[in-house]
NUGU-326723 format. One line per 2 residues: their letters; for each residue x, y, z of N, C-alpha, C, CB. Coordinates in steps of 0.02 Angstrom, whole numbers, plus 50000, padded with zeros to 5 digits. Glycine has a CB too. Example, Ala and Ser with C-alpha at 12.3 -4.5 7.8 and 13.67 -1.06 7.14 Angstrom:
! residues 2
AS> 50660/49716/50390/50615/49775/50390/50660/49835/50390/50565/49776/50452 ~ 50642/49888/50354/50684/49947/50357/50645/50002/50394/50704/49970/50286
//
This chain:
! residues 227
MK> 54180/58244/55911/54181/58241/55833/54230/58199/55846/54194/58307/55780 ~ 54288/58214/55839/54351/58184/55825/54381/58126/55894/54405/58254/55813
KG> 54358/58169/55933/54365/58094/55999/54339/58028/55964/54301/58105/56083 ~ 54259/58037/55949/54235/57983/55949/54274/57941/55863/54145/58000/55960
IR> 54281/57976/55834/54311/57944/55761/54382/57917/55772/54317/58004/55696 ~ 54410/57943/55834/54470/57905/55874/54471/57846/55900/54488/57933/55923
SA> 54421/57843/55925/54394/57786/55976/54380/57736/55931/54328/57803/56022 ~ 54354/57741/55862/54320/57706/55826/54363/57646/55812/54297/57744/55771
AL> 54411/57725/55763/54460/57694/55742/54542/57631/55795/54477/57760/55707 ~ 54522/57641/55833/54573/57609/55908/54512/57543/55904/54576/57678/56016
VL> 54461/57544/55936/54442/57489/55923/54408/57463/55858/54412/57482/55966 ~ 54434/57472/55806/54451/57446/55732/54498/57414/55739/54464/57491/55677
AV> 54533/57460/55767/54616/57428/55752/54637/57359/55800/54680/57496/55777 ~ 54611/57353/55853/54615/57318/55916/54589/57257/55871/54568/57348/55990
GM> 54532/57275/55845/54494/57196/55839/54516/57170/55755/54385/57204/55848 ~ 54555/57210/55716/54595/57183/55649/54637/57152/55635/54617/57212/55620
YS> 54680/57176/55735/54755/57154/55789/54712/57066/55794/54767/57220/55905 ~ 54668/57092/55840/54644/57012/55858/54634/56955/55817/54587/57011/55883
TT> 54604/56968/55749/54599/56937/55698/54653/56882/55675/54592/56982/55659 ~ 54696/56936/55668/54746/56911/55602/54796/56901/55676/54778/56984/55516
AY> 54811/56889/55734/54839/56857/55803/54813/56801/55782/54816/56884/55882 ~ 54756/56772/55792/54727/56733/55787/54721/56682/55728/54691/56758/55803
AS> 54717/56734/55660/54729/56659/55589/54810/56631/55632/54752/56704/55459 ~ 54865/56692/55671/54941/56675/55637/54952/56610/55665/55010/56729/55659
DE> 54878/56604/55754/54886/56561/55806/54869/56488/55749/54828/56580/55881 ~ 54834/56493/55732/54808/56436/55659/54849/56406/55629/54776/56463/55598
GD> 54892/56447/55595/54898/56437/55549/54872/56459/55457/54894/56399/55574 ~ 54923/56517/55417/54886/56526/55378/54906/56464/55304/54890/56606/55371
WY> 54935/56429/55317/54906/56359/55280/54874/56293/55332/54977/56324/55236 ~ 54867/56233/55296/54842/56166/55311/54832/56107/55278/54798/56172/55326
VA> 54839/56068/55318/54827/56022/55259/54780/55958/55289/54906/55994/55226 ~ 54775/55935/55238/54692/55903/55271/54699/55809/55251/54596/55953/55206
AS> 54676/55772/55299/54658/55701/55259/54583/55677/55324/54754/55625/55258 ~ 54567/55618/55290/54487/55609/55268/54466/55526/55245/54472/55665/55193
GT> 54425/55526/55275/54406/55436/55258/54359/55460/55234/54389/55367/55316 ~ 54308/55412/55160/54230/55432/55147/54197/55367/55148/54213/55473/55073
AS> 54132/55362/55189/54077/55356/55152/54041/55371/55131/54058/55342/55155 ~ 54048/55313/55036/54034/55333/54979/53949/55304/54978/54092/55305/54922
LL> 53919/55355/54973/53839/55340/54949/53807/55351/54903/53800/55362/54976 ~ 53853/55316/54845/53817/55337/54761/53767/55314/54748/53848/55318/54700
ND> 53732/55379/54699/53663/55343/54694/53678/55275/54645/53598/55399/54657 ~ 53590/55246/54676/53608/55187/54578/53632/55231/54522/53515/55146/54526
SH> 53648/55198/54507/53660/55222/54401/53608/55219/54350/53713/55167/54355 ~ 53577/55261/54328/53517/55248/54299/53577/55220/54231/53449/55323/54291
TV> 53557/55200/54177/53597/55198/54123/53569/55170/54054/53652/55162/54143 ~ 53588/55228/54001/53550/55208/53939/53583/55165/53889/53528/55265/53905
IG> 53578/55121/53857/53627/55093/53813/53612/55044/53735/53662/55053/53864 ~ 53650/55082/53693/53642/55075/53615/53662/55108/53581/53593/55075/53591
PI> 53652/55091/53511/53601/55051/53493/53613/54977/53487/53577/55075/53436 ~ 53560/54943/53518/53587/54867/53514/53543/54843/53479/53595/54824/53576
PV> 53530/54776/53424/53513/54764/53368/53434/54727/53399/53574/54718/53323 ~ 53400/54729/53465/53336/54741/53455/53294/54777/53472/53315/54711/53461
PP> 53239/54748/53467/53188/54805/53473/53160/54832/53552/53124/54778/53431 ~ 53203/54899/53566/53157/54928/53545/53214/54992/53485/53104/54956/53619
GY> 53278/54928/53516/53359/54971/53453/53396/55017/53541/53306/55080/53345 ~ 53365/55019/53609/53415/55005/53655/53388/54993/53722/53462/55057/53655
AE> 53434/54970/53792/53430/54961/53851/53416/55024/53889/53483/54931/53869 ~ 53387/55016/53948/53397/55041/53988/53380/55031/54086/53377/55081/53955
TE> 53443/55027/54092/53443/54987/54198/53460/55043/54224/53516/54911/54235 ~ 53445/55030/54278/53469/55053/54343/53504/55002/54360/53421/55072/54395
NR> 53573/55055/54384/53630/54980/54404/53645/55005/54498/53741/54981/54335 ~ 53602/54958/54535/53602/54958/54615/53662/54980/54645/53590/54891/54644
MD> 53704/55040/54646/53753/55032/54678/53754/55050/54783/53796/55076/54629 ~ 53819/54970/54801/53817/54993/54888/53841/55036/54915/53840/54958/54931
TG> 53838/55042/54983/53894/55091/55009/53950/55076/54974/53912/55086/55085 ~ 53987/55138/54964/54081/55122/54956/54119/55166/55018/54122/55161/54863
YG> 54183/55167/54981/54227/55198/55037/54284/55251/54981/54277/55119/55092 ~ 54301/55280/55032/54346/55299/55008/54403/55360/55037/54316/55309/54959
AQ> 54441/55385/55016/54470/55447/55054/54493/55499/55009/54530/55427/55099 ~ 54521/55557/55047/54544/55643/55014/54610/55652/55069/54464/55726/55029
LA> 54595/55690/55026/54696/55699/55057/54696/55790/55014/54792/55604/54990 ~ 54700/55836/55059/54684/55934/55048/54740/55970/55064/54621/55976/55102
IG> 54785/56030/55030/54813/56071/55063/54785/56141/55047/54879/56061/55054 ~ 54771/56194/55078/54742/56247/55071/54782/56297/55108/54676/56241/55090
RR> 54729/56368/55118/54727/56437/55147/54697/56458/55158/54740/56474/55134 ~ 54716/56486/55241/54655/56537/55260/54650/56610/55236/54653/56545/55332
IG> 54608/56626/55212/54601/56697/55184/54543/56724/55241/54572/56699/55091 ~ 54576/56765/55299/54500/56773/55348/54456/56713/55390/54443/56797/55295
NA> 54420/56742/55382/54358/56668/55369/54344/56606/55319/54296/56694/55356 ~ 54383/56623/55273/54375/56593/55199/54461/56553/55212/54364/56671/55117
RV> 54418/56498/55173/54469/56452/55138/54476/56449/55069/54458/56388/55152 ~ 54530/56398/55049/54527/56405/54971/54590/56343/54950/54549/56501/54941
EI> 54555/56272/54925/54610/56245/54946/54624/56165/54878/54593/56226/55043 ~ 54653/56133/54886/54670/56091/54825/54657/56026/54848/54744/56097/54796
EG> 54615/56003/54801/54613/55928/54838/54583/55851/54789/54554/55940/54909 ~ 54627/55813/54832/54622/55750/54784/54588/55692/54826/54701/55724/54757
GY> 54537/55649/54801/54511/55611/54808/54504/55529/54788/54483/55641/54801 ~ 54469/55497/54820/54446/55432/54762/54388/55388/54814/54534/55367/54732
TD> 54342/55349/54779/54300/55308/54792/54269/55269/54762/54273/55324/54810 ~ 54267/55193/54805/54256/55136/54759/54198/55127/54811/54322/55070/54743
NK> 54130/55097/54720/54058/55068/54760/54044/55014/54702/53980/55136/54772 ~ 54053/54953/54730/54007/54906/54710/53942/54921/54704/54010/54860/54746
SK> 53955/54875/54638/53882/54835/54631/53839/54779/54605/53856/54861/54613 ~ 53812/54739/54612/53801/54652/54637/53746/54629/54586/53767/54637/54731
HY> 53687/54697/54572/53621/54689/54537/53592/54732/54501/53578/54677/54573 ~ 53581/54723/54431/53539/54797/54409/53480/54771/54397/53564/54844/54340
TA> 53433/54826/54350/53373/54793/54352/53359/54843/54283/53320/54795/54431 ~ 53337/54785/54262/53345/54808/54168/53256/54833/54157/53372/54709/54096
IV> 53246/54918/54154/53206/54951/54132/53145/54929/54084/53240/54990/54111 ~ 53194/54943/54005/53205/54926/53947/53248/54897/53905/53199/54956/53932
PP> 53207/54813/53883/53163/54774/53894/53131/54773/53976/53191/54714/53869 ~ 53062/54749/53986/53047/54776/54083/53093/54697/54097/52920/54779/54132
TG> 53142/54656/54111/53177/54606/54121/53186/54599/54193/53235/54611/54085 ~ 53172/54644/54242/53201/54656/54317/53242/54644/54341/53180/54641/54357
DI> 53276/54624/54405/53355/54619/54422/53406/54569/54395/53360/54609/54490 ~ 53427/54564/54372/53481/54536/54383/53577/54535/54394/53463/54514/54352
AS> 53600/54473/54423/53645/54498/54460/53683/54513/54409/53671/54462/54512 ~ 53734/54549/54466/53796/54587/54405/53867/54596/54455/53764/54691/54371
EG> 53912/54601/54413/53968/54636/54463/54022/54674/54421/54010/54576/54510 ~ 54051/54705/54478/54069/54775/54470/54088/54824/54500/54040/54797/54455
GH> 54051/54899/54468/54033/54952/54495/54101/55023/54483/54016/54925/54573 ~ 54080/55076/54504/54136/55119/54485/54172/55135/54549/54114/55183/54448
KA> 54229/55170/54502/54305/55182/54541/54317/55256/54524/54378/55128/54508 ~ 54309/55304/54542/54319/55373/54536/54363/55411/54574/54267/55399/54542
WR> 54452/55415/54532/54479/55481/54567/54459/55562/54512/54579/55465/54575 ~ 54459/55577/54596/54434/55688/54566/54526/55710/54590/54331/55765/54660
AM> 54513/55757/54567/54546/55836/54557/54530/55889/54568/54556/55856/54510 ~ 54499/55923/54652/54459/55985/54642/54483/56039/54670/54397/55980/54664
AN> 54474/56101/54642/54470/56160/54682/54433/56178/54727/54465/56199/54655 ~ 54425/56203/54787/54362/56212/54851/54362/56280/54867/54373/56168/54929
VY> 54316/56293/54884/54308/56356/54935/54280/56363/54986/54286/56400/54915 ~ 54291/56383/55038/54251/56354/55102/54250/56445/55136/54309/56274/55161
YD> 54172/56444/55202/54177/56496/55213/54178/56484/55299/54124/56537/55174 ~ 54231/56493/55352/54201/56463/55426/54165/56514/55466/54262/56435/55477
FG> 54120/56479/55505/54079/56517/55554/54107/56525/55637/54009/56479/55552 ~ 54091/56579/55655/54126/56558/55717/54191/56561/55741/54118/56507/55722
SG> 54230/56577/55775/54291/56572/55812/54314/56525/55873/54297/56628/55832 ~ 54215/56499/55908/54262/56449/55966/54292/56366/55943/54203/56431/56040
DF> 54276/56334/55976/54321/56263/55973/54233/56215/55912/54345/56214/56101 ~ 54200/56247/55932/54139/56234/55854/54163/56270/55814/54051/56259/55854
RP> 54177/56251/55751/54151/56287/55696/54115/56256/55622/54207/56324/55681 ~ 54054/56304/55645/54032/56272/55574/54053/56301/55509/53960/56272/55568
YL> 54055/56262/55440/54079/56274/55373/54059/56237/55311/54141/56267/55375 ~ 54030/56292/55265/53998/56261/55207/54053/56281/55153/53918/56291/55191
GG> 54046/56227/55113/54095/56260/55019/54057/56238/54961/54189/56217/54996 ~ 54099/56229/54954/54097/56196/54867/54140/56212/54837/54045/56213/54818
GI> 54138/56158/54761/54235/56160/54725/54195/56132/54680/54325/56107/54759 ~ 54250/56130/54596/54249/56097/54540/54307/56085/54529/54221/56124/54491
GY> 54304/56032/54475/54360/56000/54466/54332/55965/54396/54386/55951/54532 ~ 54398/55887/54408/54400/55830/54352/54374/55793/54396/54470/55802/54314
AD> 54358/55712/54388/54340/55668/54412/54356/55627/54353/54280/55672/54442 ~ 54383/55568/54365/54396/55526/54318/54371/55446/54329/54465/55532/54309
IK> 54324/55422/54300/54265/55392/54343/54296/55290/54271/54138/55465/54325 ~ 54303/55249/54318/54301/55180/54312/54261/55154/54306/54319/55152/54344
AR> 54202/55124/54250/54158/55084/54274/54155/55000/54231/54092/55129/54268 ~ 54163/54953/54285/54177/54888/54262/54086/54860/54261/54242/54840/54324
FF> 54085/54782/54210/53988/54763/54216/54017/54716/54205/53911/54788/54166 ~ 53998/54655/54223/54000/54598/54205/53960/54569/54230/54045/54574/54208
AA> 53902/54526/54185/53832/54521/54199/53805/54472/54122/53795/54611/54210 ~ 53736/54453/54132/53707/54441/54054/53662/54517/54047/53645/54354/54044
RA> 53654/54492/53976/53628/54584/53970/53555/54571/53975/53648/54635/53882 ~ 53521/54621/53973/53464/54612/53966/53423/54603/53932/53451/54631/53977
PF> 53445/54613/53886/53379/54568/53823/53376/54473/53826/53415/54588/53715 ~ 53430/54479/53879/53471/54413/53875/53468/54369/53950/53555/54435/53857
PN> 53438/54384/53981/53434/54365/54061/53454/54303/54069/53366/54369/54097 ~ 53459/54266/54048/53481/54186/54053/53536/54184/54022/53435/54132/54022
EA> 53569/54193/53978/53636/54182/53962/53671/54203/54004/53657/54204/53910 ~ 53750/54151/54012/53799/54168/54044/53839/54230/54023/53832/54118/54048
PF> 53837/54224/54107/53865/54320/54134/53940/54303/54120/53851/54355/54248 ~ 53961/54383/54067/54036/54388/54025/54045/54452/54046/54042/54379/53934
LI> 54114/54465/54043/54117/54550/54047/54116/54578/54005/54161/54581/54071 ~ 54068/54648/54005/54038/54683/53962/54083/54760/53944/53966/54689/53992
MN> 54061/54756/53991/54121/54853/53993/54175/54863/54051/54060/54941/54018 ~ 54234/54887/54042/54289/54895/54078/54300/54966/54049/54347/54837/54071
DH> 54294/55025/54047/54311/55082/54030/54327/55117/54074/54275/55108/53999 ~ 54340/55192/54059/54349/55253/54129/54357/55297/54066/54430/55251/54203
KG> 54322/55342/54105/54282/55418/54068/54319/55491/54135/54148/55407/54076 ~ 54362/55529/54088/54360/55586/54144/54300/55623/54132/54424/55637/54145
EF> 54268/55659/54181/54207/55694/54173/54248/55761/54192/54135/55668/54223 ~ 54194/55814/54184/54187/55893/54256/54158/55861/54318/54115/55974/54234
AY> 54173/55887/54364/54136/55873/54399/54128/55932/54469/54155/55806/54408 ~ 54083/55933/54493/54061/55963/54547/54024/55947/54609/54037/55997/54526
QA> 54060/55996/54676/54049/55977/54753/53999/56033/54788/54128/55976/54795 ~ 53982/56016/54836/53957/56060/54891/53964/56003/54944/53875/56095/54879
MA> 53971/56026/55006/54019/56032/55069/53973/56070/55135/54093/56085/55045 ~ 53954/56009/55186/53926/56075/55242/53945/56020/55296/53823/56113/55243
GV> 53988/56071/55339/54018/56022/55392/54010/56073/55438/54097/55987/55385 ~ 54086/56038/55489/54106/56073/55583/54160/56033/55587/54042/56054/55665
AY> 54185/56084/55598/54255/56083/55643/54260/56074/55715/54288/56142/55637 ~ 54310/56040/55757/54318/56045/55817/54378/56037/55837/54285/56011/55845
QL> 54422/56107/55871/54440/56132/55849/54519/56116/55932/54387/56192/55819 ~ 54542/56039/55899/54585/56021/55992/54609/56062/55993/54642/55963/56018
SA> 54672/56093/55979/54711/56169/55970/54717/56189/55938/54757/56189/55978 ~ 54754/56267/55927/54744/56298/55893/54762/56281/55813/54764/56340/55921
RV> 54779/56256/55791/54819/56205/55734/54809/56137/55717/54882/56197/55750 ~ 54778/56119/55770/54738/56054/55734/54655/56043/55743/54772/55984/55767
AL> 54606/56015/55720/54560/56011/55699/54525/55944/55691/54568/56041/55658 ~ 54491/55919/55697/54448/55853/55689/54397/55878/55631/54404/55828/55766
TA> 54373/55847/55598/54321/55860/55555/54259/55805/55523/54357/55886/55505 ~ 54208/55848/55511/54154/55784/55495/54104/55836/55433/54095/55748/55588
QY> 54110/55814/55379/54054/55856/55314/54010/55790/55297/54103/55894/55223 ~ 53964/55836/55256/53929/55785/55217/53963/55823/55151/53833/55779/55226
RW> 53949/55788/55063/53979/55819/55036/53924/55781/54974/54060/55820/55047 ~ 53891/55823/54939/53856/55783/54860/53919/55793/54825/53776/55829/54809
LS> 53920/55762/54769/53985/55776/54705/53942/55728/54660/54089/55744/54722 ~ 53929/55769/54596/53913/55725/54528/53971/55756/54480/53824/55739/54491
AG> 53974/55723/54437/54019/55689/54361/53955/55695/54324/54060/55591/54360 ~ 53899/55712/54319/53832/55710/54269/53819/55663/54241/53828/55747/54219
KV> 53823/55660/54183/53811/55578/54112/53873/55565/54084/53755/55593/54026 ~ 53906/55497/54120/53962/55489/54077/53971/55435/54034/54012/55488/54111
HF> 54013/55468/53976/53999/55401/53889/54065/55360/53894/54001/55452/53779 ~ 54005/55286/53929/54073/55217/53911/54039/55213/53845/54078/55122/53966
RD> 54102/55162/53827/54071/55116/53769/54115/55022/53804/54112/55159/53660 ~ 54057/55011/53789/54090/54915/53802/54141/54875/53745/54012/54853/53800
LA> 54139/54831/53793/54189/54776/53733/54158/54791/53675/54187/54681/53741 ~ 54103/54796/53649/54094/54783/53600/54089/54843/53563/54053/54745/53600
GV> 54064/54892/53596/54089/54972/53541/54015/55015/53571/54088/54956/53413 ~ 53971/54967/53594/53925/55007/53610/53899/55033/53660/53895/54995/53594
GH> 53876/55115/53663/53868/55161/53715/53830/55146/53783/53839/55213/53686 ~ 53872/55162/53837/53842/55173/53898/53843/55236/53935/53864/55131/53934
VR> 53768/55269/53946/53782/55314/53960/53763/55333/54026/53769/55343/53918 ~ 53779/55339/54096/53778/55315/54133/53767/55386/54203/53834/55266/54119
EH> 53728/55388/54225/53761/55433/54301/53784/55418/54350/53727/55465/54336 ~ 53852/55474/54370/53874/55469/54428/53847/55525/54472/53942/55466/54425
KG> 53843/55510/54528/53813/55549/54565/53800/55535/54637/53764/55559/54537 ~ 53797/55583/54691/53796/55534/54752/53816/55580/54803/53844/55467/54749
SN> 53791/55568/54876/53816/55569/54935/53908/55554/54971/53770/55525/54956 ~ 53904/55578/55004/53977/55573/55036/53975/55609/55127/54037/55630/54973
ID> 54004/55562/55158/54003/55576/55228/54082/55589/55238/53969/55513/55276 ~ 54124/55639/55258/54198/55638/55253/54191/55645/55335/54245/55703/55201
VG> 54245/55607/55363/54265/55614/55443/54348/55626/55426/54246/55530/55502 ~ 54389/55674/55473/54470/55687/55448/54485/55730/55509/54486/55734/55363
IR> 54577/55741/55479/54585/55778/55520/54623/55843/55495/54611/55743/55567 ~ 54636/55904/55511/54658/55974/55493/54729/55985/55547/54585/56037/55509
FG> 54782/56002/55511/54838/56017/55523/54849/56090/55503/54877/55972/55495 ~ 54836/56150/55527/54879/56209/55512/54952/56202/55548/54840/56276/55539
F> 54970/56255/55481/55059/56270/55503/55058/56331/55445/55136/56185/55484
//
């Protein structure tokens, strides 16, 4: 019995040493950088009150595929990682659809620019060259909305700058990706990331409220350095 206990303790100690040594080879800390393809959802918007029936307008701002970048610094804790991330995305909108009143498509200029600061946690699976991972994060997003167009109730008027505002909101994100180890301390990364800042409350240049949604998918490709 005692011999079995000693053998089990020896195996456990060797395993713990191997895990620690491997983590040490990678580095306890890391920095990461990546570029982003931002697939922001079309932004549903409720505008009001306005001085025409029914007292509000409802639109869908069509968001084009955008771009962005992010930087992060983090620390490994076993198979887990914790990090602080800063990022930016820019999505253009070239037209919108007026649902209420039912006016149809109207040309526009503008879109959403978003800066974010997030606290993330990840869990890495496996220890080979390919390492899948899952993660999530919460933080703060500052979103700027610019809107240059004819108004929904008056689609034939000359376009003008309607809104140029920014607001900060609580944001959350979920990630799933894979890292490929080029060496013990350098890895290429690719991940899918869903980010939402919910409904953002803007005001246009006339003081009218615009409640816009800001959420969507992102594809991030980058590199990570351990130290």
